[in-house]
Steps between C-alpha positions, in 0.01 A plus 500: 500500500613836379743725688227750577286227652791396727557852616129540570502181707783627720315820562205304613709295741663808650162663541372197688804506730449862573138431579601219736758718677247777533252260649762369746579857600131573554466185708815588704357841573167358594627218726823666633709184428789478250428288204686389196826678419522684835479163679785367293718805581442451871589133476826576316597772752436269794709229340790743452485615863491140620799410283695801630419413862610142450819618325572745786447228757731265312764774474471581869534133594804477274667830606467430876744211451788741429687787664721730294691828528701729277730600789750224427855484369765249410774471761826313509843472655720798418858455618690821576862493390728699732877501557652355816801733480557866417688556175490666159315325219747376241267330254130421456419183302119518470232730366148573617241223435775249415443138598783367718564165659626405842874565526521747208736792561302822538743766627877511550627736773848650517721284722791739574384600848392145579840366401666756728277390787593140431870586507454689829313204649781268389756735659298505823494121490879488467530742795260287706705190427814686610330609824391144562853373456625776731244404766606138477867598548412728793303225665791261461736759652264557795478131568878465498573808714552486881411720794854648539351846556333396828789615724529833323127555537521425875783753542301764317205437729714559814653818353165646402353421842779707660433781256131493587580533871733795440235668288248456779736666755560791261127538453443507877763776532329701226173449680639657819620798294141546383387518864765764574399700195135481606594632845690789339190583294288498815743740676514731199121506477480594870747785448300611197180509704677700772639748245158543340347564844760775564395682181153589631617767752729692257221496243257654754761758608567588137131550425460716808811709420373541143166628626670741744730629229210557264305688771793727591578559133145627449525722810837631388352590165238712684769656724360351819824321603870570469755338269659328798179317585474381136864383504440301817207320335712428190785355716248283687364368167850419371589316821181294481572409138855397591371266771244356253772440239716329759210275604420410137866424432494269802197324344683469165803360677283248684336410166842438349594272789170310451578457129851386579366252754247371249771469238695301756198272542475457121871421482470253785200337331686475171800349675267257673333413169839437342593283799177304454579469130839364596323248722274404207801462273673284756188292542469466126859387477433257784194370317703465182771312684244276664339443163831397352552267792155351447574474130813309577289266714244447220704325236221246430254780442744672265528179304120481479487862379762435236303198383184713483694750290585214267128421477421867434760518227358182347151653506635814333661281234169322440324838476757617246445182299124570508568856383700363207214266416255792520723710273510213252120479515472876444726464199277225365196726555640732232335265251123535540317203348135412454364301798208364295360494148302809410463819303709809580276784617552839663863509389665791679874452462756663270869450438709722729228530764601468864263253663458441871404185685131435448459750212225368264668436164222309324228246562433154357137425428427125501214502248472119498390502865210745528168505677200727535412721797136607492357750749144380565249690706442342839136447401613267218694257722212317671512193274856529369729214606853378430512270198201644314551533121566842348467630144764768443466750218803721435439845353795450264336186351124568493431188289682260735382347828752351743409243760604508864386447856481680833818440700478724806348807669706780651458522879399864496342755270702722274421815699631340821847464346504839326748774585237685702248242630159638599441597862132419540500587871625855446160666469308526175436160342362416157461132424677403178485156345853360532689290249696185581782378270444145373776303326426288190745264333490383140425135429783495246802730462475781244602408146755683289231663286316678781730718710362537851700764685450627855269800508278405204127550559271196509134422575461172689169319542472249786238225493374501858189277462 
């Protein structure tokens, strides 16, 4: 068959197909039902929707088996290195991020002051030993001594008793002098009252004479009276003033006698006080003498006291020995060593720096003993239990998955242990989903290839179903 014939045949086939499609379309329009190609499209679309629904259901059934969060970090033991003594840094033997082993020397402190303290403690120990030996000797002397001072103490008691009696008699005499002085004050006060009473009449006479003199002086100025009448009034005024001055002088004299009498009372009181002081001194001397007598009678007690002094001196010696031991320990603390294996982090110490007790010098991060702390929402904890497996993905190693398990749950949410915990009873309240820290441990320790350091971000996935 020629090429033209073949081409003509194809055209005929296509024309027949078009006719068939046109007829199907006419039938679909007439009957209202999809036929042919439209039916096939609907069937394919339905199949796709069914497949997607089944896939979604399978994914939901799979995803509900797991709980995950991106609020998770690697945690681990970080040991703070601090000095136990205050001193200057003499040498630093490590650098930041250096791996050290237990017992490695990290920092050397200057030991000059510590050596001086040790020498002082040793000197105090020698002094304490000397005091102990002295106490032992004193105790031995007390035990061997006698009560030869008993007679002398008895004589002193008799003498001081006599002195006390004499002091009492002198005090009684001074007391009588106080009574006499009080009587003199009473008499002087009576005379003073009498003198003050005698001032009233001269004062009235003086006022009256002054008024009369003033009246006559005014009349004399008008020429109504003679000079003689004015002179008589002036003489009367001067006489009245003289009597008033005499009365006031009598009052002043009585006042002086009152003051003298009162001074006599003060003197008598002072003499009496001194006499009482003499009695107190005599009594004190008597008490001292009696105490010495009692001391002479208490030889066994003195021996016991001396023995207690020996015990005290021994305790002081033991304390001095402990101080020497402490000074030796402080000297040994000048060498700061690593308590555990780990990496040096947060190094904050320089040569020549004065460090105090407890000053953070550096920290040791134990990267071979790490775990994960994940802060899950409280709504994710319903099915989570201790021991469930965990897939741990570390942001630093996106292509690696580490295996672990749930070890424990913190007994409290993170907000409850924050610096400023919420006060939900204070008024306004907005419910916020809380997060609870959950601890995961690795099934196997980290290898040397993958460094897992505290603080690194992770995304754990817990299989809860």
